[in-house]
Backbone as CSV, one residue per row, in Angstrom:
resi,resn,N_x,N_y,N_z,CA_x,CA_y,CA_z,C_x,C_y,C_z
1,MET,35.172,29.882,-20.761,35.373,28.636,-20.619,34.571,28.216,-21.803
2,THR,34.962,27.407,-22.822,34.051,26.917,-23.999,33.258,25.835,-23.178
3,SER,32.311,25.111,-23.857,31.655,24.019,-23.426,32.387,23.003,-23.298
4,ASP,33.304,22.774,-24.496,34.406,21.645,-24.830,35.574,21.449,-23.751
5,THR,36.069,23.148,-23.493,36.933,23.069,-22.262,36.462,22.765,-20.886
6,GLN,35.125,23.128,-20.904,34.311,22.773,-19.620,34.232,21.383,-19.247
7,ALA,33.941,20.574,-20.455,33.738,19.022,-20.321,35.087,18.370,-20.037
8,GLN,36.381,19.041,-20.735,37.405,18.373,-20.445,37.900,18.636,-18.986
9,ALA,37.622,20.007,-18.584,37.901,20.125,-17.119,37.243,19.101,-16.039
10,GLN,36.145,18.806,-16.335,35.011,17.918,-15.795,35.580,16.628,-15.621
11,THR,36.015,16.111,-17.184,36.570,14.819,-17.059,37.945,14.664,-16.330
12,GLN,38.898,15.761,-16.254,40.069,15.477,-15.472,39.731,15.536,-13.843
13,THR,39.132,16.684,-13.604,38.597,16.533,-12.116,38.044,15.549,-11.404
14,THR,37.293,14.843,-12.266,36.499,13.699,-11.720,36.749,12.441,-12.148
15,GLY,37.706,12.277,-13.140,38.160,10.983,-13.597,37.143,10.301,-14.424
16,SER,35.975,10.920,-14.705,35.049,10.286,-15.434,34.282,11.016,-15.932
17,CYS,33.538,10.948,-17.217,32.528,11.985,-18.063,31.177,10.777,-17.596
18,CYS,31.531,9.991,-16.667,30.008,8.911,-16.599,29.261,9.568,-15.425
19,SER,29.337,10.710,-15.146,28.557,11.169,-14.159,27.870,12.743,-14.266
20,GLY,26.943,13.087,-13.531,26.261,14.449,-14.012,25.571,14.270,-15.767
21,SER,25.437,15.108,-16.000,24.760,15.634,-17.499,25.451,14.450,-18.479
22,ALA,26.679,14.392,-18.474,27.122,13.418,-19.649,26.764,11.921,-19.624
23,ALA,26.803,11.207,-18.493,25.914,9.998,-18.361,24.628,10.148,-18.397
24,SER,23.810,11.045,-18.238,22.362,11.001,-18.333,21.854,11.376,-19.998
25,SER,22.920,11.925,-20.771,22.756,12.191,-21.896,23.273,11.216,-23.179
26,GLY,23.999,9.982,-22.306,24.344,9.136,-23.071,25.989,9.694,-24.100
27,GLY,26.500,10.366,-23.429,27.586,10.483,-23.717,28.838,10.294,-23.040
28,CYS,29.068,9.162,-22.117,29.874,8.624,-21.681,30.821,7.694,-22.476
29,ALA,31.993,8.101,-22.276,33.281,7.306,-22.906,33.485,6.263,-22.683
30,ASP,32.919,5.741,-21.304,33.206,4.461,-20.707,32.278,3.234,-20.830
31,ALA,31.451,3.473,-21.978,30.320,2.686,-22.498,30.499,1.012,-22.535
32,GLY,31.970,0.755,-22.509,31.783,-0.536,-22.559,32.520,-1.158,-21.203
33,ALA,32.534,-0.290,-20.338,33.121,-0.597,-18.717,32.306,-1.814,-18.325
34,VAL,33.018,-2.131,-17.320,32.304,-3.290,-16.387,32.373,-2.553,-14.974
35,THR,31.334,-2.224,-14.210,31.378,-2.050,-12.691,30.851,-3.006,-11.844
36,THR,31.818,-3.349,-11.106,31.784,-4.260,-9.819,31.825,-3.758,-8.693
37,VAL,30.983,-4.447,-7.555,30.987,-3.731,-6.290,31.468,-4.784,-5.290
38,TYR,32.376,-4.730,-4.705,32.837,-5.597,-3.739,32.676,-5.401,-2.134
39,ALA,32.552,-6.190,-1.315,32.222,-5.956,-0.160,33.698,-6.253,0.668
40,VAL,33.879,-5.187,1.588,35.203,-5.249,1.994,35.051,-5.010,3.499
41,THR,35.755,-5.558,4.722,35.424,-5.413,5.920,36.853,-4.458,6.250
42,GLY,36.717,-3.781,7.501,37.814,-3.086,8.362,37.872,-1.862,8.169
43,MET,37.049,-1.175,7.055,37.391,0.261,6.443,36.409,1.014,7.682
44,THR,37.024,1.876,8.271,36.204,2.936,9.149,36.278,4.161,8.768
45,CYS,36.955,4.729,7.940,37.068,6.088,7.917,37.574,6.721,6.445
46,GLY,37.570,7.557,6.131,38.039,8.388,4.891,39.577,7.932,4.835
47,HIS,40.452,7.759,5.496,41.706,7.068,5.269,41.641,5.860,4.904
48,CYS,40.711,4.897,5.412,40.659,3.688,5.111,40.588,3.428,3.745
49,GLU,39.175,4.424,3.295,38.529,4.495,2.017,39.817,4.942,1.184
50,GLY,40.681,5.496,1.231,41.667,6.198,0.422,42.925,5.128,0.100
51,ALA,43.173,4.038,1.330,44.006,2.948,0.893,43.556,2.133,0.336
52,VAL,42.548,1.618,0.363,41.820,0.515,-0.654,41.833,1.252,-2.068
53,SER,41.289,2.318,-2.216,41.242,2.975,-3.314,42.505,3.084,-4.487
54,GLU,43.401,3.328,-3.311,44.765,3.550,-4.013,45.008,2.204,-4.550
55,GLU,45.156,1.048,-3.554,45.650,-0.075,-4.220,45.012,-0.650,-5.174
56,ILE,43.516,-0.775,-5.073,42.979,-1.007,-6.510,43.311,-0.257,-7.757
57,SER,43.273,1.208,-7.372,43.635,1.729,-8.682,44.590,1.690,-9.382
58,ALA,45.477,0.768,-8.864,46.849,0.664,-9.385,46.854,-0.819,-10.301
59,LEU,45.403,-1.313,-10.182,45.443,-2.821,-11.035,45.173,-2.128,-12.300
60,PRO,45.669,-3.145,-13.489,45.770,-2.690,-14.793,44.214,-2.616,-15.064
61,GLY,43.825,-1.780,-15.961,42.202,-1.473,-16.589,41.313,-0.882,-15.630
62,VAL,41.739,-0.583,-14.458,40.834,0.294,-13.653,40.734,1.545,-13.927
63,SER,39.629,2.065,-13.983,39.319,3.439,-14.362,38.837,4.282,-13.138
64,SER,38.148,3.616,-12.343,37.824,4.439,-11.190,37.408,3.417,-10.056
65,VAL,37.425,3.890,-8.942,37.239,3.305,-7.716,36.612,4.379,-6.405
66,LYS,35.452,3.576,-5.841,34.937,4.569,-5.141,34.582,3.369,-3.673
67,ALA,35.315,3.747,-2.394,35.137,3.173,-1.325,34.189,3.570,-0.430
68,GLU,33.429,2.920,0.099,32.649,3.733,1.324,32.483,3.058,2.658
69,ALA,33.461,3.222,3.370,33.584,2.920,4.779,32.146,2.528,5.395
70,ALA,31.226,3.215,5.414,29.949,3.088,6.248,29.279,2.020,5.590
71,SER,29.136,1.765,4.234,28.590,0.385,3.714,29.514,-0.854,3.372
72,GLY,30.753,-0.450,3.673,31.723,-1.707,3.553,31.761,-1.953,1.975
73,LYS,31.393,-1.187,0.915,31.221,-1.448,-0.474,32.146,-0.514,-1.131
74,VAL,32.681,-1.149,-2.128,33.935,-0.967,-3.031,33.473,-1.202,-4.479
75,THR,32.976,0.345,-5.079,32.759,0.127,-6.612,33.902,0.362,-7.664
76,VAL,34.116,-0.485,-8.209,35.255,-0.307,-9.089,34.754,-0.534,-10.948
77,THR,35.216,0.527,-11.365,35.105,0.608,-13.061,36.311,0.167,-13.635
78,SER,36.445,-0.885,-14.338,37.374,-1.426,-15.373,37.009,-1.475,-16.716
79,ALA,38.205,-1.355,-17.421,37.682,-1.811,-19.054,37.366,-3.116,-19.291
80,ALA,37.598,-4.246,-18.333,37.165,-5.671,-18.693,37.055,-6.203,-17.250
81,PRO,36.270,-7.009,-17.060,36.251,-7.914,-15.630,37.458,-7.978,-15.012
82,LEU,37.664,-7.905,-13.624,39.042,-8.197,-12.885,39.228,-9.545,-12.224
83,ASP,40.175,-9.882,-12.270,40.627,-11.269,-11.708,40.208,-10.906,-10.025
84,GLU,39.432,-11.590,-9.444,38.894,-11.237,-8.110,40.247,-11.489,-7.414
85,GLU,40.922,-12.458,-7.746,42.204,-12.634,-6.397,43.206,-11.327,-6.577
86,ALA,43.174,-10.774,-8.025,43.997,-9.511,-7.958,43.433,-8.541,-6.999
87,VAL,42.120,-8.685,-7.070,41.313,-7.452,-6.381,41.566,-7.974,-4.560
88,ARG,41.337,-9.056,-4.382,41.769,-9.443,-3.215,43.243,-9.448,-2.651
89,ALA,44.040,-9.381,-3.319,45.502,-8.974,-3.269,45.731,-7.367,-2.929
90,ALA,45.202,-6.797,-3.609,45.153,-5.218,-3.771,44.489,-4.699,-2.295
91,VAL,43.437,-5.324,-2.058,42.892,-4.868,-0.487,43.384,-5.610,0.305
92,ASP,44.167,-6.750,0.350,44.794,-7.027,1.711,46.187,-6.081,1.454
93,GLU,46.631,-6.048,0.379,47.791,-4.848,0.691,47.476,-3.551,1.738
94,ALA,46.181,-3.361,1.233,45.782,-1.959,2.015,45.703,-2.475,3.273
95,GLY,45.493,-3.692,3.860,45.173,-3.900,5.140,43.800,-4.236,5.463
96,TYR,43.077,-4.342,4.681,41.467,-4.463,4.499,41.211,-6.355,4.178
97,GLU,39.997,-6.566,4.520,39.471,-7.978,3.743,38.543,-8.161,2.819
98,LEU,39.136,-8.495,1.689,37.513,-8.358,0.490,37.080,-9.876,1.024
99,THR,35.712,-9.607,1.066,34.756,-10.741,1.432,34.058,-11.071,0.377
100,GLY,34.180,-10.702,-0.538,33.295,-10.964,-1.954,32.679,-10.026,-2.558
101,ARG,31.803,-10.424,-3.334,31.211,-9.256,-4.266,29.794,-8.704,-3.524
102,ALA,29.495,-7.323,-3.558,28.276,-6.836,-2.735,27.023,-7.186,-3.357
């Protein structure tokens, strides 16, 4: 596998080049992206994390979501700032409560 093929495989597998060596070398394609951390109550397990991530991922412009049940934090990366009410509605649809930004 060439280094270009490996980079493409990593991007496809992880959904972002903004991790590992690409991020530390400044080679991130999401340089203009906005990252926001939200506080969500009610998540207790991996299933909860998946439900919240799935709903938020469906919002236009969202490129990645990382939900952590243990901390109650959901980190969202998007092309532009998201409407907080849209994020709140997505979290509500998943069955949890957005309490604000973390």
